[in-house]
C-alpha positions, 0 to 999 in steps of 0.5 A: 677017902676023898681029899681036895688036891693040894693048893699049890701056887704056880711057882710051887707047881713049876718047882715040883713038875716043870722040866725044861728041854733043849728045844725051848730053853738054853738051860735044860733041866728042872725049873728053878725059881731061884734062877729068876726070883723076881718071877715068883710073885708074878707066877703066884699072883696067877695061882687059883688061891690068889685074889687078883683077877688081872695080872699085868707084866710090862717087861724088857727082854731076857727076863723069862716072862714067857716061861712064867706064862707057860708055867701057868698054862701047865699049872692049869692043865695039871692042877686047876683044869678049866677052859683057857685061851692063849692069844698071840698077836696073829694066828701065824704067831699062835701056830709058832707059839704052839710048836715052839713053846706049848709042844715042848711044854707037854712033851718034856713035863711028865705030869702034862704028858700023861694028861694030853694025848699025843698029836698023832693019836686018833681023836686025841684032841691035840691039834696045832691050836687046841689042846684038850685035857681032862676037865678043860681045853687050851685054845690058841688063837691070834688077836687078828681073828675075831672068830677065834676071840669069841669062839669059846668061854674061858676062865683063864686068859693068857694075852701075850705081847698085847702091844702088837695086837691090832687096834680093831678086829674086823670092826668088832672092837679092841681084841683085849676087850673081846677076849676078856668078855669070854671070861665074865661068866666065871665071875671072881674065879676068872684070871687074865695075864697080860704080858708085853714089851711096851712100844709107844707112849700114849699108844702102848696097851701094856703101859696103859694097863700097868699105870692103872695098876698098883705099879710094882717094882722089884727092889734089890739090896745094895751089896755094900750098904743094904739100901733097897732100890729098883734098878735104873739105867742111869745108875749103870755107869761105864767108861766111854768106849769100854762097856766091860767096865759097866758097874751099877752104882748104889743110889745111897752110897754110890758103891759100884756093884759088878755083874757077879753081884746080881745073884745076891741082889736078886735073891734078896729082892722083893716087889713093892707097890709104888702107886694105888691101883685104880682096880683093886683086883688088878696088880701090875709088875714092871721089870727091865733087862737090868735084872737079867740073871748072870749068864743071860743078858749082862750089864756089859752087853747092855752098855755095848748095845747102848753105845751102838745105838747112839746116833740111831734114833730107831735103835735107841727106841728099840733099846728103850722098849726091849731092854729097859721095858719102857715106852718111847715118846714119839717126837710129834711136834712139827718141825719149824718149816722156816728151819727146813727152808733155811737148810735147803741144799744146792743140788738140782731137782731132776738130777739124782744126787751122789750117794743115792742108791734107789728111787721110790715115789709116792702119788697122792690122788686129788680131785683135779691132779696127781701129786707125785714126789720122787725120793732117793735113798741111801743106807741109814735111810738118808733121803733126797727129794729128787723131783716134785711132779704135778700131773693135771687132770681128773683121776677119773680120766685116762690122761693123767694115768698115761702121764704117770706111766710115762713118769715111771718110764723116765730116766733120772740122770745121776750126777757123775754119770748113768741114770736111774728109774723109779724102783717102786711107787705107792699110790693112795687109792683112798679118795672119792674116786677109788673105783676109777683109780683101781681101774686105771692102775689095773690097766697100767699093769706095772708091777712097780705100782703098789695101790695103797690105803692108809689106816690109823695105827702104830704097827711098827712090826708090820707098817705095810700089810697085804696085799689083799685082793679087792674088787674094782668097778670101772664104768659100772662093770665089775672086774673078775679080778681086782687089784692087790691092795696094801694097807699102810700104817700112816702114823708110823711113817709120819713119826719116822719122817718127823724123827728124821726131820728133827735130826741135828748136825751135831759137831761132826762134819758129816750129816747123821744117817737119816738126814732129809735133803731138800733142794734149793729149788723146792717151793716154800709151800711144799715145805709147809705141806711136809710138816702140815700135821702134828701129833696130839694126845687126846682121851678115848671113850674110856678115858685113856690117853691116845695119840693122833695126827691133826692138821695144822694146815689144809694142804698136806700133799707133800707129807702124804707123798713122803709117807708113800715113798717111804712105804715103797722103800719098805716094800722093796725090803730095805727094812727087812734085809738091812745091810744086805739090801744096801750092799746089793744096791751098791754092787749093782750101781758099781757094775751098771754101765754108764749111759748118759747120752740122750737122757731127757731133760728135767721135767720131761718124760721118756717113751714107755720102756720096752717089754720086760725080758726073761730073767737070767738063770740064777748063778751059783752065788744066787743059790747060796743066798740065805733063805727068804732073801729076795735080791733087789731087781736091777731094772731101775738102773739104766 
């Protein structure tokens, strides 16, 4: 006798079938929803019997969101077979997700192991980015692949970390819209799961989707008075310098609840809608890491992380995004140029100030000149404007580029002895003479020069992308090989600069990390150019808020050069390698011989440098560096 399959929910399926292995979980064994009770309603909303078509989950780290999505995929393969599409921010991340999440899901869950053939079997249908099973297929792709997003029709969509998706995919539009277009033919039976840690207010996709939903929050009871409340960070209180004293204080009776009370609080919690959704078929959930179960991320550790982030706006932003699951409001208002003029300091232009560890430069190409600013950097991204150079001449001509080559060969004397050269220089190639700029940069063949093109966007994870080979036309002839072009997310670096310009001195005698030092000799007009744009909130075609930079003044060369110099520092590895990068530079400066004789005066240029010599054989200590760590080259120390 034929009978329909039991109408399980996703949480019931996980309790019955899901097994967690040591490869993908810190707590191997059968899945227990009681460990994370707040995930039950999220998973059940993904069930085939639930009327919701779109489920939005804005969350902090360490709450189990990814595993709830994996449970849904296992439920689809075993209980509701149909075409499914899982989208990661990039194809490479999709491959990693397949290896680290999907493969363990299939291998360690007996109910799924029977339905998906081993990858080693011939004609198994089990590949890195495609998993076939009776009645359906799971395809994994990246949001940066337009082909992958329109390659199939899917009933179910798992859109993971949507805030890391590119704004536009190969000129075909928003990746979320492209993916959801794949499911329209399934009508009311389709379902999409959008998950992400939020990023920047006004640019965050997951925040936009959550605000358009019914905005559910997880209310838990006070262990003393029973008052239901959702957890707010400001109610987590501890003694300064003693994170181990962190307690959550009830909003009604102010009773301090301890870490071990979490288990009872979570088990008695429930989701409550806090708004009326714009779309009746979309429901949204928000939860922070304050709800992380006992044994995962503790309140003590959250307090410790908050104290460690003080004085570091970038770390505070990360804390709000990843721990609290909240967006970060960028400081988009332009600082007053008068205040910056007043705080100029008494250090000479053309001389590298004490504390500077590396020099980078940015070049803005104008119709009749090259504007170049040289910036010095130290740990914490403190910076000094070392020099401002204007090279006259059309970018189509050879002379200004020859002068730029001499600038790269110049020695900047260091206060206290020695000299430094520019370690990396970014040139904006996005003007009207792009082909000519390509040709001259190719002719210079200096590995320190990075041709760049500015793009809109807030790519925090990869604000400089590439390089991408490009063709170049010089005098009408096409070169066989073009330059390697880097794309720079200018909005990210402008916000980074404004954040540092807004830093206050506070009560401490020392300036905070990230302080922007400007010399007394720099002109007022240059300072005005540095703050020539402001971040404004506008509406896009769909009525959603978006943020974009708008000019306050016509000239903004100083701002563009500062952005390019910061991008050059990123290319050197300062952001990727952190303390190791700065320590390497400190060691090199300590070992560098002091050569102060015959240094050029400020404003002059030296002869081109001699040909590069072959690098010495690596020492034993070099071979012991962590994999992926490329030590900064010392050829900019003289």
